[in-house]
C-alpha positions as CSV (number, residue, x, y, z in Angstrom):
1,X,-284.1,171.7,-39.8
2,X,-285.1,168.3,-41.0
3,X,-283.1,167.8,-44.1
4,X,-279.9,168.8,-45.9
5,X,-279.9,169.1,-49.7
6,X,-276.4,169.1,-51.2
7,X,-275.1,170.3,-54.5
8,X,-272.4,168.0,-55.8
9,X,-269.7,169.6,-58.1
10,X,-267.5,171.9,-56.1
11,X,-269.2,171.1,-52.9
12,X,-268.9,167.4,-52.2
13,X,-266.1,166.8,-54.8
14,X,-263.6,169.1,-56.3
15,X,-264.8,168.2,-59.8
16,X,-265.4,171.7,-61.1
17,X,-261.6,172.4,-61.4
18,X,-260.9,169.0,-62.8
19,X,-263.3,169.3,-65.7
20,X,-262.4,172.9,-66.3
21,X,-258.8,171.9,-66.8
22,X,-259.8,169.0,-68.9
23,X,-261.9,171.2,-71.2
24,X,-259.0,173.7,-71.6
25,X,-256.6,170.9,-72.3
26,X,-259.0,169.5,-75.0
27,X,-259.6,172.9,-76.6
28,X,-255.9,173.5,-76.8
29,X,-255.3,170.2,-78.5
30,X,-258.1,171.2,-81.0
31,X,-256.4,174.5,-81.6
32,X,-259.3,176.4,-80.1
33,X,-259.2,179.3,-77.5
34,X,-261.9,179.3,-74.8
35,X,-264.1,182.4,-74.6
36,X,-263.8,182.6,-70.8
37,X,-260.7,183.6,-68.9
38,X,-261.5,182.0,-65.5
39,X,-263.3,179.1,-64.0
40,X,-265.5,181.5,-62.1
41,X,-267.3,182.3,-65.4
42,X,-268.8,178.8,-65.5
43,X,-268.8,177.4,-62.0
44,X,-272.3,176.0,-61.1
45,X,-273.6,176.2,-64.6
46,X,-275.2,173.2,-66.4
47,X,-273.0,171.5,-69.0
48,X,-275.0,173.1,-71.7
49,X,-274.7,176.6,-70.4
50,X,-271.0,176.1,-69.5
51,X,-270.2,175.0,-73.1
52,X,-272.2,178.0,-74.5
53,X,-269.8,180.3,-72.5
54,X,-266.7,178.3,-73.4
55,X,-267.5,178.1,-77.2
56,X,-270.2,180.7,-78.0
57,X,-270.3,179.9,-81.8
58,X,-273.1,177.3,-82.2
59,X,-271.7,175.4,-85.2
60,X,-268.2,175.2,-83.6
61,X,-269.6,174.0,-80.3
62,X,-271.8,171.4,-82.0
63,X,-268.6,170.0,-83.6
64,X,-266.4,170.1,-80.6
65,X,-268.6,168.9,-77.8
66,X,-269.2,165.3,-79.0
67,X,-265.4,165.0,-79.5
68,X,-264.8,166.3,-75.9
69,X,-267.3,163.7,-74.5
70,X,-265.1,161.0,-76.0
71,X,-262.0,162.7,-74.6
72,X,-263.6,163.0,-71.2
73,X,-264.5,159.3,-71.1
74,X,-260.9,158.5,-71.7
75,X,-259.8,160.8,-68.8
76,X,-262.6,160.2,-66.3
77,X,-262.3,161.7,-62.9
78,X,-261.5,159.5,-59.9
79,X,-264.2,160.8,-57.6
80,X,-262.8,159.4,-54.3
81,X,-259.5,161.2,-55.1
82,X,-261.3,164.5,-55.5
83,X,-263.6,164.2,-52.5
84,X,-263.4,167.3,-50.4
85,X,-262.1,167.1,-46.8
86,X,-264.6,166.0,-44.0
87,X,-267.5,165.4,-46.4
88,X,-268.0,161.8,-45.2
89,X,-267.7,162.9,-41.6
90,X,-270.4,165.6,-42.0
91,X,-272.7,163.2,-43.9
92,X,-272.3,160.7,-41.1
93,X,-272.9,163.4,-38.4
94,X,-276.2,164.6,-39.8
95,X,-277.4,161.1,-40.7
96,X,-276.7,159.9,-37.1
97,X,-278.7,162.9,-35.9
98,X,-281.7,161.8,-37.9
99,X,-281.5,164.3,-40.7
100,X,-282.8,163.4,-44.1
101,X,-280.1,163.9,-46.8
102,X,-280.7,164.6,-50.5
103,X,-278.6,165.6,-53.5
104,X,-279.7,168.2,-56.1
105,X,-277.1,168.8,-58.8
106,X,-277.2,170.6,-62.1
107,X,-275.0,167.9,-63.6
108,X,-275.9,164.7,-65.5
109,X,-277.4,161.8,-63.5
110,X,-274.8,159.4,-64.9
111,X,-272.0,161.3,-63.2
112,X,-274.0,161.8,-60.0
113,X,-274.7,158.1,-59.7
114,X,-271.1,157.2,-60.4
115,X,-269.8,159.6,-57.7
116,X,-272.3,158.2,-55.2
117,X,-271.2,154.6,-56.1
118,X,-267.5,155.2,-56.1
119,X,-267.5,157.2,-52.8
120,X,-269.8,154.7,-51.1
121,X,-272.4,157.4,-50.4
122,X,-275.5,155.3,-51.2
123,X,-276.4,154.9,-47.6
124,X,-276.8,158.6,-47.1
125,X,-279.0,160.0,-49.9
126,X,-282.8,159.6,-49.6
127,X,-283.3,161.5,-52.8
128,X,-281.1,162.3,-55.8
129,X,-282.1,164.8,-58.5
130,X,-280.2,165.9,-61.6
131,X,-280.8,169.0,-63.7
132,X,-282.0,166.5,-66.3
133,X,-285.0,165.8,-64.1
134,X,-286.4,169.3,-64.1
135,X,-287.7,171.7,-66.8
136,X,-285.4,174.5,-65.8
137,X,-282.0,173.9,-64.4
138,X,-280.2,176.2,-61.9
139,X,-280.4,179.1,-61.3
140,X,-284.1,178.4,-61.5
141,X,-285.5,177.0,-58.3
142,X,-287.1,174.0,-59.9
143,X,-284.6,171.3,-58.7
144,X,-284.9,172.4,-55.0
145,X,-288.6,172.7,-55.2
146,X,-288.8,169.2,-56.7
147,X,-286.3,167.9,-54.1
148,X,-288.3,169.3,-51.1
149,X,-291.5,167.9,-52.6
150,X,-290.0,164.5,-53.1
151,X,-288.8,164.5,-49.4
152,X,-292.4,165.5,-48.3
153,X,-291.1,168.5,-46.4
154,X,-291.4,172.3,-46.5
155,X,-288.6,174.5,-47.9
156,X,-288.3,176.1,-44.5
157,X,-287.4,172.7,-43.0
158,X,-284.5,172.2,-45.4
159,X,-280.9,173.6,-45.7
160,X,-279.2,173.7,-49.1
161,X,-275.4,173.4,-49.2
162,X,-274.0,175.2,-52.3
163,X,-271.0,177.0,-53.6
164,X,-271.8,178.8,-56.8
165,X,-273.9,182.0,-57.3
166,X,-276.3,180.1,-59.6
167,X,-276.8,177.3,-57.1
168,X,-277.3,179.7,-54.2
169,X,-279.8,181.7,-56.3
170,X,-281.7,178.4,-57.0
171,X,-281.9,177.4,-53.4
172,X,-282.9,180.9,-52.1
173,X,-285.5,181.1,-54.9
174,X,-287.0,177.9,-53.6
175,X,-287.1,179.4,-50.0
176,X,-284.4,177.3,-48.4
177,X,-281.9,178.4,-45.9
178,X,-278.6,178.2,-47.8
179,X,-275.1,177.4,-46.5
180,X,-272.2,178.1,-48.9
181,X,-268.8,176.4,-48.9
182,X,-266.0,178.8,-49.8
183,X,-262.9,177.1,-51.0
184,X,-259.7,179.1,-51.7
185,X,-259.5,177.9,-55.3
186,X,-261.6,180.7,-56.8
187,X,-263.5,183.7,-55.7
188,X,-267.3,183.4,-56.0
189,X,-270.1,185.8,-55.1
190,X,-271.8,184.1,-52.2
191,X,-273.5,187.2,-50.7
192,X,-277.0,185.7,-51.0
193,X,-276.1,182.7,-48.8
194,X,-277.2,182.7,-45.1
195,X,-273.9,181.4,-43.9
196,X,-270.5,180.9,-45.6
197,X,-268.0,178.3,-44.3
198,X,-264.4,177.8,-45.2
199,X,-264.8,174.0,-45.7
200,X,-266.8,171.2,-44.1
201,X,-264.7,171.3,-40.9
202,X,-266.0,174.7,-40.1
203,X,-269.5,173.7,-41.2
204,X,-269.5,170.6,-38.9
205,X,-268.5,172.8,-35.9
206,X,-271.3,175.3,-36.6
207,X,-273.9,172.5,-37.1
208,X,-272.9,170.7,-33.9
209,X,-273.2,173.9,-32.0
210,X,-276.6,174.6,-33.4
211,X,-277.9,171.1,-33.1
212,X,-276.7,170.9,-29.4
213,X,-278.6,174.2,-28.7
214,X,-281.8,172.8,-30.4
215,X,-281.8,169.8,-27.9
216,X,-281.6,172.0,-24.8
């Protein structure tokens, strides 16, 4: 392996749950009932596709979404507060070992850049791509293919770190070895992943063991 390419929401930061709760709160205030019953129905989806599931009626969604964006801006997530355990330590581990680090998120670039800035992660990422930068967002492989190309590497030289089924599908479709983070907050189908870890602590231990073996 020469590079790690990370998803952001639900992997580096526990933002999926934050924004899901915020959307439910907003819809309740607007007297609307969401069309999904669980966060697992929208985890990993782009904002556009997530809203299509939450509010399937086009006209109603067109009315509500701009109002939510104003509501969201008034209740913006504090990214450092929602940073998942041992993320900084793992990023430091692999950077110190000479690994290239990239980020490939289905989300908006504005949110990605704010997370990187607020969590002081600028030193780590050699490449940052958003779903806005590719023609087809996850689960299409475009964002991983573009990320690998930008790094000047082959897919087989990179490891993707994901959590959602759509993210795992995108990474595997691009030919990357894929590691999945499995948090207890929700049950996700991660059977396509090559390895599944119960948090970054377990992932760090596995990585350190594998990296030590590669140096023998």
